[in-house]
LOTOR-257548 format. One record per atom (N, C-alpha, C, CB): residue in three letters; atom name; x, y, z. Coordinates in pm, whole numbers, plus 32768, in hexadecimal, padded with zeros to 4 digits. Glycine has a CB too. Layout:
residues N
ALA,CA,X,Y,Z;
...
This chain:
residues 67
UNK,N,6230,ACEF,83CD;
UNK,CA,61A3,ACAD,8459;
UNK,C,61B1,AC3A,841D;
UNK,CB,60D7,ACEB,8465;
UNK,N,6144,ABD8,8483;
UNK,CA,6161,AB4A,8437;
UNK,C,60C4,AB57,8444;
UNK,CB,61CC,AAAE,8485;
UNK,N,6069,AB30,8400;
UNK,CA,5FDD,AAB0,8413;
UNK,C,5FEF,AA36,8409;
UNK,CB,5F70,AAAE,83B2;
UNK,N,5F91,AA25,8487;
UNK,CA,5F98,A97D,84B2;
UNK,C,5F1B,A990,842E;
UNK,CB,5F62,A92E,858C;
UNK,N,5F1F,A8EA,83FC;
UNK,CA,5E87,A896,83C4;
UNK,C,5E72,A84E,83EB;
UNK,CB,5E67,A864,8359;
UNK,N,5DC6,A842,844F;
UNK,CA,5DCD,A78F,8481;
UNK,C,5D2C,A766,83E9;
UNK,CB,5D7D,A769,859A;
UNK,N,5D47,A6FC,83DB;
UNK,CA,5CF5,A6AA,838D;
UNK,C,5C83,A665,8421;
UNK,CB,5D6B,A626,8328;
UNK,N,5BEB,A693,8403;
UNK,CA,5BCA,A652,8424;
UNK,C,5B45,A63F,83E1;
UNK,CB,5BE2,A65D,848A;
UNK,N,5B31,A55B,83EB;
UNK,CA,5AC5,A522,83AA;
UNK,C,5A50,A53B,83CB;
UNK,CB,5AC8,A4B3,83A9;
UNK,N,59DE,A59A,8395;
UNK,CA,5966,A5A3,83CE;
UNK,C,5928,A52D,8357;
UNK,CB,5922,A651,83D9;
UNK,N,58E6,A4D2,83C3;
UNK,CA,585E,A4A8,82F2;
UNK,C,5823,A4D4,82CB;
UNK,CB,57F1,A44E,82C3;
UNK,N,5825,A4DE,8242;
UNK,CA,57EE,A4FB,81F3;
UNK,C,5737,A521,8203;
UNK,CB,581E,A49D,81AB;
UNK,N,56EB,A489,8240;
UNK,CA,56CB,A44F,8282;
UNK,C,569E,A43A,830A;
UNK,CB,56F8,A432,8268;
UNK,N,5697,A46F,837F;
UNK,CA,56BC,A438,8400;
UNK,C,562C,A35D,843D;
UNK,CB,568E,A509,8485;
UNK,N,560E,A389,83C5;
UNK,CA,55E6,A2EE,83EC;
UNK,C,5630,A2B7,838E;
UNK,CB,5545,A2BA,83E5;
UNK,N,569B,A2D7,837A;
UNK,CA,570B,A254,8325;
UNK,C,5752,A248,838C;
UNK,CB,5778,A276,828E;
UNK,N,572C,A295,8435;
UNK,CA,57A8,A274,84CA;
UNK,C,57A9,A209,84CA;
UNK,CB,5792,A29B,856C;
UNK,N,574D,A179,84C5;
UNK,CA,573D,A0F7,851D;
UNK,C,56B3,A114,854B;
UNK,CB,57B1,A0E0,85A0;
UNK,N,5699,A195,8547;
UNK,CA,55C8,A185,85ED;
UNK,C,55BD,A10C,8579;
UNK,CB,54D7,A255,85F7;
UNK,N,557A,A12B,854D;
UNK,CA,5519,A067,8522;
UNK,C,553E,9FDF,8539;
UNK,CB,550B,A03D,8487;
UNK,N,55B4,9FC9,8545;
UNK,CA,5620,9F46,8587;
UNK,C,55EF,9F22,85E3;
UNK,CB,56B1,9F5B,85B6;
UNK,N,561A,9FB1,8613;
UNK,CA,5670,9FBC,86A9;
UNK,C,558E,9FB8,86FF;
UNK,CB,5713,A0B4,86C4;
UNK,N,553A,A037,86C3;
UNK,CA,54DD,9FB1,86FF;
UNK,C,546A,9F6A,870A;
UNK,CB,54D7,9FAE,874E;
UNK,N,54D2,9EF3,86A2;
UNK,CA,545C,9E95,8663;
UNK,C,54C1,9E5B,8707;
UNK,CB,5451,9E33,8587;
UNK,N,5552,9E7E,86ED;
UNK,CA,55BF,9E13,8738;
UNK,C,554A,9E27,87C8;
UNK,CB,569E,9E5A,874F;
UNK,N,556F,9EAA,882D;
UNK,CA,553A,9E9F,8871;
UNK,C,5498,9E55,88CE;
UNK,CB,555E,9EE4,885A;
UNK,N,542D,9E5E,8836;
UNK,CA,53EF,9E41,8854;
UNK,C,53CC,9DC2,887F;
UNK,CB,53CE,9E6D,8826;
UNK,N,5434,9D53,87F4;
UNK,CA,5448,9CE6,8810;
UNK,C,54A7,9CA0,889D;
UNK,CB,5470,9CCF,87A0;
UNK,N,54BB,9D07,892C;
UNK,CA,5507,9D01,8955;
UNK,C,54AB,9CDB,89C9;
UNK,CB,555E,9D5C,8941;
UNK,N,53FD,9D53,8996;
UNK,CA,53B7,9D36,8A27;
UNK,C,5350,9CCE,89F3;
UNK,CB,5365,9DCA,8A7B;
UNK,N,538E,9C92,89B4;
UNK,CA,531C,9C0C,896F;
UNK,C,5269,9C6E,8952;
UNK,CB,52FE,9B55,8A24;
UNK,N,5274,9CD7,88EF;
UNK,CA,5201,9CEA,88E5;
UNK,C,5214,9D0D,8825;
UNK,CB,51C8,9D64,8960;
UNK,N,51A0,9CBC,8818;
UNK,CA,5185,9C9D,8784;
UNK,C,5140,9D46,875D;
UNK,CB,5103,9BFB,876C;
UNK,N,517E,9D4A,86D9;
UNK,CA,514D,9E0F,86E0;
UNK,C,50C7,9E05,86DF;
UNK,CB,517A,9E8A,8648;
UNK,N,506D,9D9E,8709;
UNK,CA,4FCF,9E03,86EE;
UNK,C,4FCB,9DF6,876E;
UNK,CB,4F2E,9DCC,868C;
UNK,N,5026,9DD4,87B3;
UNK,CA,500F,9DDB,8856;
UNK,C,5062,9E57,8883;
UNK,CB,5049,9D46,88AD;
UNK,N,50BA,9E89,880C;
UNK,CA,50DD,9F4D,886A;
UNK,C,50E0,9F81,8815;
UNK,CB,516D,9F8D,88C8;
UNK,N,507C,9F6F,879B;
UNK,CA,4FD7,9FAD,875E;
UNK,C,4FC4,A01D,87AE;
UNK,CB,4F3F,9F41,8774;
UNK,N,4F96,9FB4,87EB;
UNK,CA,4EE8,9FA9,8873;
UNK,C,4F3F,A018,88AD;
UNK,CB,4EB2,9EE7,890B;
UNK,N,4FBD,9FED,890B;
UNK,CA,4FDC,A010,8977;
UNK,C,5026,A0CA,8965;
UNK,CB,503F,9F8E,89AB;
UNK,N,503E,A0D1,88D0;
UNK,CA,5077,A154,88AD;
UNK,C,4FEE,A1C2,8860;
UNK,CB,5105,A12D,8835;
UNK,N,4F82,A167,8839;
UNK,CA,4F28,A1A8,882A;
UNK,C,4F3F,A1AC,8780;
UNK,CB,4F28,A227,8889;
UNK,N,4F66,A186,8744;
UNK,CA,4F49,A183,86D0;
UNK,C,4F07,A123,865C;
UNK,CB,4F9B,A19C,86BE;
UNK,N,4F0A,A10F,85E8;
UNK,CA,4EE2,A0AB,85BF;
UNK,C,4F32,A039,8556;
UNK,CB,4E7D,A0DB,8596;
UNK,N,4F3A,9FC9,8590;
UNK,CA,4FA9,9F4E,8568;
UNK,C,4FDB,9F9D,84F4;
UNK,CB,4F68,9E9F,8539;
UNK,N,4FAB,9FB4,8489;
UNK,CA,4FB2,9F9C,83EA;
UNK,C,5043,A02A,842D;
UNK,CB,4EED,9FCA,8351;
UNK,N,5024,A081,845C;
UNK,CA,508C,A102,8482;
UNK,C,5112,A0DA,84C6;
UNK,CB,5043,A16C,84EF;
UNK,N,50E7,A092,8516;
UNK,CA,514B,A081,855C;
UNK,C,5176,9FFE,8522;
UNK,CB,5133,A08C,85EB;
UNK,N,518D,9FB0,84A8;
UNK,CA,51B0,9F78,8443;
UNK,C,51DE,9FE3,83E2;
UNK,CB,514D,9F25,8419;
UNK,N,51C8,A039,83D9;
UNK,CA,5215,A08E,83A4;
UNK,C,5299,A0D9,83D6;
UNK,CB,51CA,A0D6,838B;
UNK,N,5248,A0B3,8453;
UNK,CA,531A,A121,846F;
UNK,C,5374,A0BA,848C;
UNK,CB,533C,A1AC,8527;
UNK,N,5329,A04C,84AC;
UNK,CA,5386,9FF2,84B7;
UNK,C,5413,9FCB,8442;
UNK,CB,532F,9F8C,84C9;
UNK,N,5398,9FC9,83F2;
UNK,CA,53FE,9FE8,8341;
UNK,C,5416,A044,82E9;
UNK,CB,53DA,9FAD,82D9;
UNK,N,53E8,A091,8336;
UNK,CA,5448,A125,8326;
UNK,C,5411,A176,8303;
UNK,CB,54B2,A134,82D2;
UNK,N,53AB,A190,829A;
UNK,CA,5350,A1A6,8250;
UNK,C,531F,A215,8284;
UNK,CB,5300,A145,823E;
UNK,N,52FF,A245,8301;
UNK,CA,528F,A2A9,831B;
UNK,C,52DA,A2D1,83FD;
UNK,CB,51A9,A22D,82F6;
UNK,N,52F9,A30A,83C1;
UNK,CA,531F,A38C,8475;
UNK,C,5299,A3A1,84CB;
UNK,CB,5352,A469,8444;
UNK,N,52E4,A358,8536;
UNK,CA,5270,A363,85CE;
UNK,C,5283,A3E2,85D7;
UNK,CB,5295,A30E,8676;
UNK,N,5206,A433,8609;
UNK,CA,51EF,A4B8,8625;
UNK,C,5236,A4AD,86EE;
UNK,CB,511D,A4E1,85FE;
UNK,N,5253,A525,86F7;
UNK,CA,5289,A539,87A2;
UNK,C,523D,A4FC,87C2;
UNK,CB,5292,A5BB,87FD;
UNK,N,51BE,A50F,87EE;
UNK,CA,512D,A4D3,883E;
UNK,C,515A,A440,884D;
UNK,CB,5083,A4DF,87D8;
UNK,N,517F,A3E9,87D8;
UNK,CA,519F,A37C,87E1;
UNK,C,5202,A35A,87C8;
UNK,CB,516A,A346,87BB;
UNK,N,526A,A3D6,87FB;
UNK,CA,52C5,A38D,8826;
UNK,C,5318,A3AD,88A7;
UNK,CB,530B,A381,87C4;
UNK,N,52CC,A3EC,890F;
UNK,CA,525C,A3F4,89B5;
UNK,C,5225,A3A2,89AB;
UNK,CB,51EA,A461,89E0;
UNK,N,51D6,A314,8992;
UNK,CA,51A1,A2A7,898D;
UNK,C,5221,A26E,899A;
UNK,CB,5149,A287,891F;
UNK,N,5267,A266,8931;
UNK,CA,5281,A1D5,8950;
UNK,C,5328,A1CE,89DD;
UNK,CB,52AB,A17E,888B;
UNK,N,532F,A223,89D9;
UNK,CA,5365,A239,8A63;
UNK,C,5362,A23D,8ACC;
UNK,CB,537B,A265,8A77;
């Protein structure tokens, strides 16, 4: 019997997958300030800064609003 083993990389911290950088990149592509995006998404600007810094993760509701 031959057993195959597959290695799958799963980041320990989901925030380390580049989400913060991608969020900031897309915000800038749309020519939005952090304040403007925060108002559109319905969060405080300080919270949005935490998302972009990778210090905090957005809730599912915030992700839906970002979409």
